[in-house]
Steps between C-alpha positions, in 0.01 A plus 500: 500500500407133521535455124859620479659203683303263273628682191857478625460129566357445151793692352745284691330184375512625140871580534568153637313342211695713251825412674417130484403510131799715395740300283251208501270639228590222254400233755175684577427524130568131445273405789226734378505360148508143629202552734287693250560256212451192718188650656357581157569144389326351804194720458465437127557127530237475775250661259582278202758220491546559125601863545875445474448338161235729347732591218497236226875545468539452875354149478710427189822627662459289810415192292800561274727516810355173638541327164877538535477232772155342456376418149510225243821656376665680794816702460615764258248389234243702692681826426362722230407641288346844559559547873853564621613218730657646813177569698400137450831374638467736795156358575614135501595477872150624589290308244682183607280515814148382401312728740681808369459399137133405483390790720712754310679609817829426324443838328513720810764275657732632228337835419479647850877462572569661160264786591671557835849485346400739218359749749813492715721549193293798382534643852879462481517659155293806589681549831837501322370759254318733740672430830160479671368179659150649526481581130646159415242327723210687339629434147542128564151479649354668190604191308487225760163596652327555166207255508560410136858398572394313815245293310755408234738390783227255610492325163744273314536762228852604398477877564646486852808308391554766233460785751745340740780434251457841331522672838810301595650611171403862566651499848823344372509749211472792746777363720723454196440859392581622851804286572634406155549145631455260208363226729182702533462517121556125491218451747283736293568298185422171681172639635396637160589166339265323747230761443524434128406138571187614689324739262578648160489867608832437677669430167542871433679529836739228397588700190536819708741345753692333220548834324605669827755227572629503141542880515687466829716228343597727211591772749704259710683375191628852439585576863585171671577250228350166402426350839229745600357497150469119497326509836246750373446295185426194712246701700340626175465140378366382835211748490393352162550137601137445602376611158758282325404197714135542408571539128729194499249292695220576255731423208612171655160387626265629229728569204419871504681751718188724500247227576411694815348779288205323332332801343232277344372424849484865606154561653274730307193702592265202476696316769478776760242439772355844449138578590495768231665517161879502509693822543251775569766769500855565375765279657693800629196618700452153644867483597485837678188388687674179605801685640277754678268238651782274617742757644287808570536869411705610801778248442508594132528872585784425744670297229469787251639740762796267558578487128447874452742590779745218430801729477445626853412162654753290312829683482669277244424273207495176694145568619387594152633168370326319788167656403563392141570147630165476681305669221607264222283195585197723538568684172549166326163378629324829423631483143359148467161618630490800268589277203213270608743209539390476864129505577372756746162668495270701724311189607777385736686282259867444591553829678769311695735575213550857624614393849867501398469879476468498880872437544588817310220687674624402844852634435389816317237576766773477765691768316189716473427464872860594578461819303166581667619422852806723457268792429215420736617557858155437652445151635130543427566570132725196474248285681220606267698396192597165653139437607379587146738240358356232725138588425515329161512141637199582715316637196584190299365273773180697564394675178353258243561733206874494569547160669805272496555454129707181511253328731199611294673383184576159651146466640341561160737253338416228754122545509448351157645192327771470768244466780315230302827318446585516871155362593534220247847415631357455849237257363773312311700463822202334669415268210857398407610161628824430325645526149609779272286791382503641147415872493354642179446843647798720415798559723359789704172344609667159516740634763206633699336156493824335614533735796142465620500121473785459753622208287870443418593683181662185370148365455423764235600577148365770272448464127577835338457414130246296300598143426446512124278205400643265764243564772569155643858604582397654831256219565776245458719694742309344785363807682227399743332839500450768235392858568367704205429870527179571315557878496857529372743776579688667212800272547288181504237582238650287226567189705166509684308537174691203362407272790143616543430441132608138558309449821332182371834328453596585857176363641572157353797479738399732784185566700392839632539536877417869522386767257398861545492811282877532512663155524461132430671242717530155345633173645635210295253213466600191692471290182785697332 
């Protein structure tokens, strides 16, 4: 008899909590994602201050953004040629602050807000489709609380900017299909255009939206006349504008519109930091393992259920087109992986490339949960399924054989030549007095040295190509310091071999300040 009043009081408290949260789920979700991502960043950074820049590309991206405002040639000259430029421009306000730039905190300063916004947009999309805030909340958490996604949000990589703009485009596309208001399609085209300036897998979305707008324009021409058709044509062109801008920039700057696709520099098996021989199994098997390890079996089953019962969950074609919208970037990337144009293997190499599938998975899983919840009246049965969905992040964080793939990938990349470059950069920062530094190390490791030295980037310049027979050209340039990488990366092999084979000539003008197994640091002789 004494327990009953306590149970009633507990029930009243739970109802009050539910009443308070009702209609505030989006705010709760935003707060949850912000706290979890920020907490993860604090914990990881306290363990290793390099953790936000473990990826080699993370260091290069943040350096590329800073070079727009701090380099020997600041400005638009720093754009190009492989990486799309928008993420670097978005990073500029953060890398402008020295403490955020050199520590790498500029990455999460941009990535975490994008993660939160993407989660809230996914919540809004799924709620509009299913009519359930609970299902929408769970679906958004499947993506936003995935440890692999959270780690990427803590880095200066360009995945989170892609996720955000694609999700904006998806939300606008859904609203356009529901309301037939062309302003939503205009927003969709603008978002897709920006996404196409973040990563190449968004280019297929630009073509998709352009075709949809063009088809609508043809229909409007027949029913409404020229005005509506011209508006749709403008939207179709807008969605492709990002691609056109990039092609024109490469043509203007480099003389080749496809300079960004340097197939001769495509990494091969010998360049993969693989403890075993490259590709131990078919690419398709590796791809399936990557998807399973990153997203988990329960979410994939819910996704399959959502697709299988699409006709019951989604009562008209607008939801089918929305699923097609979110699937295209993932299908584009999967095709690249299967063609071996994008490297991914079972030894945790670039498994981050499958993360874009999470956007499609989140929406399709919401549909699957809606179908299941409509048939399962028991709260216990619903709770078991929801709990099973949230077990996967715990498994990834606690089971070494599964682990957090993106973090493990980045860790293995850093604990090699990148770690040596970071350590050497710290030594350079202590030794350096004043004067410019010539880096004969390759762009990737050179960027790592720049970051770790805490020196202004305008003090550095990198030689990317051999100097022919005029070795004295760089000597006459007046650099006080020269850094030579003794163990060259694939991109710097030719130039490093050139300079090392002429070491004697260098030593007539420079003296060695520091030398280890990886690098040589030389300083100009005072007599020169």
